[in-house]
N, C-alpha and C positions, 0 to 999 in steps of 0.2 A: 515522574517522569520525564525522563527527558528525547529532545527532538534528536535523530540519528543524522548523523554524515556520514559521509560514505566511508571514512577512517573507522568510525566506530560500531559497524556493524557489516555482516553478510548481509543481510537479509536487507540492506537498504542497496546493498551493492547490485541486487540483483533484481530489484527495483529499476537501479539505474541502467543497466547492462540492458533490461526487456529492446528485445524488438519494434514492442508495442510503445508506442508513442506516450498514449493516456498514461500507463503504467508508470513511465518514468517521470511523472508530473505527482505520482503521491508520494505522501512523507507517515514516516512512523515516529511514534513513540514509544520507549520500551524501557522496562528495568527486567530486574532477574527472575519475576514470575509471568508478566503479560508485555507481550505485544499489540499495540493498538496500529488499525494500517486507517486512514486517512484519506479523506478528498474528491476528488467529484468523475465521474466516468458516464459516458452515454447507452451505458446498456449493461443488464444485468450478466451477459456474457464476461464483458470487461472486469468484475468486480469480481466474477467466482475465478475469474484468470487469476487475477490480482492474488487473491485468496490460495489456490494453489500453488501460483511460485515461491509461497512463502512457507507453506505447510512442512517441505522437508528441512525446510533449515529451523525449525520453533525450539529445538533441544529441550521437549519438554514442555517450554512456555504454553499460558494460555493464546490463544488471537481473538481478540476484536475488530471485528469489520465494520470500521464505522464507513465505509466507503459510499455515497450518497449518489444513486443512478438519475441524472439529471436531462434533460433534451438540448441540444445544440444551442440553440437560443440561451437556454438559462445558464448556462457555463459560458456564452459571450458576454452576457450583464454584469459576470461578478470577479 
């Protein structure tokens, strides 16, 4: 499974062009059957928003949302 770059994926572009800065920091790993969404956000709303951003672009692939919800102080320490 490879980590996406802007040139490789419409999914990565959708996150990179998000008006929400937290979503632009997330990463993707994808292959022909699966997309893994990874990173950290500060609320379950942002986690769901990231997932909903990608769902229309999956082209039949499975999405594994492995985004962690952490407090703002936890993200500063990592």
